[in-house]
C-alpha positions in Angstrom: 0.0 0.0 0.0 2.8 2.4 0.9 4.5 1.8 -2.4 1.3 2.4 -4.3 0.7 5.7 -2.5 4.3 6.8 -3.3 3.8 5.8 -6.9 0.6 7.7 -7.2 2.2 10.9 -5.6 5.0 10.7 -8.2 2.6 10.3 -11.1 0.4 13.3 -10.1 3.1 15.6 -8.9 3.7 18.3 -11.6 7.1 18.3 -13.3 9.7 20.8 -12.2 10.0 24.1 -14.0 12.6 23.9 -16.7 15.0 26.8 -16.3 17.3 28.0 -19.1 19.6 30.9 -19.0 18.6 32.6 -22.2 20.4 35.4 -24.0 23.0 37.2 -21.9 21.7 40.5 -20.5 23.3 43.8 -19.4 22.1 46.0 -16.6 20.8 49.3 -18.0 21.0 51.9 -15.1 21.6 55.5 -14.6 23.5 54.8 -11.4 26.1 52.0 -11.6 26.5 51.9 -7.8 23.0 50.6 -7.2 22.9 47.1 -5.5 20.7 44.8 -3.5 21.4 42.0 -1.0 19.9 38.7 -2.1 19.3 35.5 -0.2 19.4 32.9 -3.0 21.4 30.2 -1.2 18.2 29.7 0.8 16.0 29.6 -2.3 15.1 26.0 -3.4 13.6 26.5 -6.9 15.8 27.7 -9.7 13.1 29.6 -11.5 12.8 31.7 -8.4 16.5 32.4 -8.4 16.3 33.5 -12.0 13.2 35.6 -11.5 14.7 37.4 -8.5 17.8 38.3 -10.5 15.8 39.4 -13.5 13.8 41.7 -11.3 17.0 43.1 -9.8 18.4 43.8 -13.2 15.1 45.4 -14.4 15.2 47.7 -11.4 18.7 48.9 -12.4 20.7 47.1 -9.8 24.3 46.3 -11.1 25.4 44.6 -7.9 24.3 41.9 -5.5 25.7 40.6 -2.3 25.0 36.9 -1.8 25.8 34.8 1.2 27.6 31.5 0.5 27.6 29.6 3.8 30.6 27.4 4.3 28.3 24.9 6.1 26.1 24.5 3.0 28.9 23.9 0.6 31.5 21.9 2.6 29.1 20.0 4.8 31.7 17.3 5.2 35.4 18.1 5.4 37.0 18.1 2.0 33.7 17.3 0.3 32.2 20.2 -1.6 28.7 20.6 -3.2 28.9 23.5 -5.6 25.6 22.8 -7.4 23.5 25.6 -5.8 26.2 28.2 -5.8 27.0 27.3 -9.5 23.4 28.1 -10.4 23.4 31.4 -8.6 26.7 32.6 -10.1 25.5 31.5 -13.6 22.2 33.3 -13.3 23.8 36.5 -12.0 26.4 36.4 -14.8 23.6 35.8 -17.3 21.8 38.9 -16.1 25.0 41.0 -16.2 25.1 41.5 -12.4 28.3 41.7 -10.4 28.4 39.5 -7.3 30.1 40.3 -4.0 30.2 37.0 -2.1 29.9 36.8 1.7 31.6 33.8 3.2 30.7 32.5 6.7 28.7 29.9 8.8 30.8 27.2 10.4 29.9 23.6 9.7 29.6 21.2 12.6 32.8 19.3 11.7 34.8 22.5 12.0 33.5 23.4 15.5 34.5 22.0 18.9 33.0 18.7 20.0 29.5 19.6 21.4 30.0 17.3 24.3 33.0 19.4 25.4 31.8 22.9 24.3 28.5 24.0 23.0 28.9 26.5 20.1 26.8 28.1 17.4 27.3 28.3 13.6 29.0 31.7 14.1 31.8 30.2 16.3 35.1 29.9 14.4 37.9 28.7 16.6 41.5 29.8 15.6 42.3 26.1 15.2 39.8 26.0 12.3 41.1 29.2 10.5 43.1 27.1 8.1 40.0 25.0 7.2 38.0 28.2 6.5 40.9 29.6 4.5 40.9 26.4 2.4 37.2 26.9 1.7 37.7 30.5 0.7 40.5 29.5 -1.6 38.4 26.8 -3.2 35.6 29.3 -3.7 38.0 31.8 -5.3 39.5 29.1 -7.6 36.0 28.1 -8.8 34.5 31.6 -9.2 37.3 34.0 -9.5 36.6 34.7 -13.2 33.1 36.0 -12.4 33.1 37.0 -8.7 35.5 40.0 -8.1 35.0 40.4 -4.4 34.6 38.2 -1.3 33.7 39.3 2.2 35.4 37.4 5.0 32.9 36.9 7.8 30.0 39.2 8.8 29.8 41.8 11.5 32.8 40.5 13.5 32.4 43.4 15.9 29.2 41.9 17.3 29.4 39.1 19.9 26.5 37.2 18.2 28.4 37.0 14.9 31.7 36.1 16.7 30.2 33.0 18.2 28.7 34.6 21.3 32.2 35.5 22.5 33.9 38.8 23.3 34.8 40.4 20.0 38.4 40.2 19.1 39.9 42.5 16.4 43.3 40.8 16.7 41.7 37.4 16.3 39.9 38.6 13.2 43.1 39.9 11.7 44.6 36.4 12.3 41.6 35.0 10.3 42.3 37.5 7.5 46.0 36.6 7.6 45.1 32.9 7.1 42.7 33.6 4.2 44.5 36.3 2.3 47.5 34.4 0.9 45.6 31.3 0.0 42.9 33.3 -1.9 45.4 35.4 -3.8 47.4 32.3 -4.6 44.2 30.8 -6.1 43.0 33.9 -7.9 45.4 36.9 -7.7 42.8 39.3 -9.0 40.1 38.5 -6.4 39.7 41.3 -3.8 39.2 40.5 -0.1 36.9 42.7 1.8 37.2 42.9 5.6 34.2 43.3 7.8 31.4 43.8 7.2 31.3 46.0 10.2 28.0 46.6 12.0 27.2 50.1 13.0 27.0 50.1 16.8 27.8 52.3 19.8 28.8 49.5 22.1 31.7 50.6 24.3 34.9 48.7 25.3 33.9 45.7 27.4 30.3 45.4 26.3 29.1 41.8 26.1 27.2 42.7 22.9 30.0 44.0 20.7 32.3 46.9 20.0 31.8 50.3 18.4 32.6 49.8 14.7 34.9 52.9 14.7 36.9 51.5 17.7 37.0 48.1 16.1 38.5 49.4 12.8 41.1 51.3 14.7 42.1 48.2 16.6 42.1 46.2 13.4 44.8 48.6 12.1 46.7 48.5 15.3 46.9 44.7 14.9 48.4 45.0 11.5 45.3 44.3 9.5 46.1 46.7 6.7 48.3 44.1 5.1 45.6 41.4 4.8 42.6 43.1 3.1 42.0 44.9 -0.2 38.9 46.8 0.8 36.3 47.3 3.6 32.7 46.1 3.8 30.4 48.2 6.0 26.8 48.3 6.9 24.9 51.6 6.6 21.4 51.5 8.0 19.7 54.9 8.1 17.2 54.1 10.9 15.0 57.1 11.1 17.5 59.6 9.7 17.6 60.9 6.2 20.7 59.9 4.2 22.1 63.4 4.1 22.2 63.7 7.9 25.7 64.6 9.1 27.8 61.8 10.5 28.8 61.8 14.1 30.6 59.3 16.3 27.6 59.3 18.7 25.1 58.7 15.9 24.1 55.7 13.8 23.1 56.8 10.4 23.8 56.3 6.7 26.8 58.6 6.5 28.6 56.9 9.4 30.5 55.2 6.7 32.4 58.4 6.2 33.9 58.1 9.7 35.2 54.7 8.7 36.7 56.2 5.6 38.5 58.8 7.8 40.1 56.1 9.9 41.3 54.3 6.7 42.8 57.6 5.4 44.6 58.2 8.7 46.1 54.8 8.4 47.4 55.3 4.9 44.6 53.2 3.3 43.0 55.9 1.2 43.4 53.8 -2.0 41.2 51.0 -0.7 37.5 51.1 -1.4 34.6 50.8 1.0 31.6 48.7 -0.1 28.3 49.2 1.6 27.1 45.6 1.7 24.0 46.1 3.9 21.9 49.1 4.6 18.7 50.9 4.0 15.4 51.9 5.7 12.4 50.0 7.0 8.8 51.0 6.6 7.1 48.7 9.1 4.0 50.5 10.5 4.9 49.9 14.1 8.6 49.3 14.4 10.4 52.0 16.5 13.1 52.8 14.0 10.9 52.6 10.9 10.0 55.4 8.6 6.9 56.0 6.5 6.7 54.3 3.1 7.1 57.6 1.2 10.1 58.5 3.4 11.7 55.1 2.7 11.4 55.7 -1.1 12.9 59.2 -1.0 15.6 58.2 1.5 16.6 55.2 -0.5 16.8 57.0 -3.8 18.7 59.9 -2.2 21.2 57.4 -0.6 22.0 55.9 -3.9 22.5 59.3 -5.4 24.7 60.4 -2.5 27.0 57.6 -3.1 27.2 58.3 -6.8 27.9 62.0 -6.3 29.8 62.2 -3.0 31.6 58.9 -2.4 34.2 58.2 -5.2 35.8 55.6 -2.9 32.6 53.5 -2.7 32.0 51.3 -5.8 28.6 50.0 -4.7 25.8 50.6 -2.2 24.0 47.2 -1.7 20.9 47.6 0.4 19.1 45.0 2.5 17.1 43.1 1.3 15.8 42.6 -2.2 13.7 39.5 -1.5 13.6 36.6 1.0 12.6 33.1 -0.1 9.8 33.0 2.6 8.2 35.7 4.6 9.7 36.3 8.0 6.4 37.6 9.4 8.0 40.4 11.4 9.4 43.9 10.9 12.2 42.4 8.8 9.8 41.8 5.9 9.6 45.6 5.5 13.1 45.9 4.3 12.2 44.0 1.2 12.0 45.5 -2.3 10.0 42.5 -3.6 7.9 40.1 -1.5 8.6 36.4 -1.3 5.8 35.8 -3.8 7.2 38.4 -6.2 4.9 41.3 -5.6 6.7 44.5 -6.2 6.6 46.9 -3.3 6.4 50.7 -3.9 10.2 51.0 -3.2 10.9 48.8 -6.2 8.6 50.6 -8.5 10.0 54.0 -7.7 13.6 52.8 -7.9 13.0 51.2 -11.3 11.5 54.5 -12.6 14.5 56.4 -11.1 17.2 54.2 -12.6 15.9 52.8 -15.8 13.2 55.2 -17.1 15.6 57.1 -19.4 17.9 54.3 -20.3 
């Protein structure tokens, strides 16, 4: 009976959607710095990957940041499954979109024995730095012709992202030092971005993290300048307009300029800063949200600010273009497009702004 039921299910289940790449496309945009953060490694169906990237291109986005979790790809030591990442990279290239790859998430095999020490997927012990570096080098070797930048880790200045431990700029520099030579040996042209730093005002000794400005200073003091080619930073506007002046005591979009000043003081003015997350939220009840019309104007003005005022910033990649499933909380109100592909007003206005005259 069980076999009969399974056979019946197989016979009535509709076939999968055939996905072909089609003719190569180019992004037509009035602002080449426009980017969006995607979450396609968590997307199951390939047609949804493709549809997401088509919509991003049609909005005028020339860049995406995509997360390529180590735990998804090297789920067993030395055994890689590139099938999902291959599809994402191929679809992005077919749409003419440049990819910045964020690498992180520690597989179980690279973490301490859970019977000895309980850890989370953000915990990377120094003993596993070489293993992570080998993964980064393998990623670079496979995708270096089409992926120009990789971000090593995410928000290492937050305790949660550093494995629920005190943040450690020196330890992060050691991670960069392990990754940098292997990646450049595999693909000399690939650029390594440090960060991406989370904007926060947490003081020294806070269990939650460390002020991003202090963290960057300490990264330089630890000799970090020699082991990264550019900086990734997050630039959330909260309730402030994008033109609001930066201040060390304020979290706003232009806080990135203070990071830039630290880089210049340390002789790193030639290195770029990529904004790899950022934006505004228009949830009707979240404390730091703005009204939908404000979100539209702030977002468009932020992209324009980067184009006109930040020659050292190649891309502003805002969070988040679309998630594979609704989160059912305020986070859904960062999206440009809903999980079921309904275009939110921010998408419509951005498309008009960046593609109407192209």
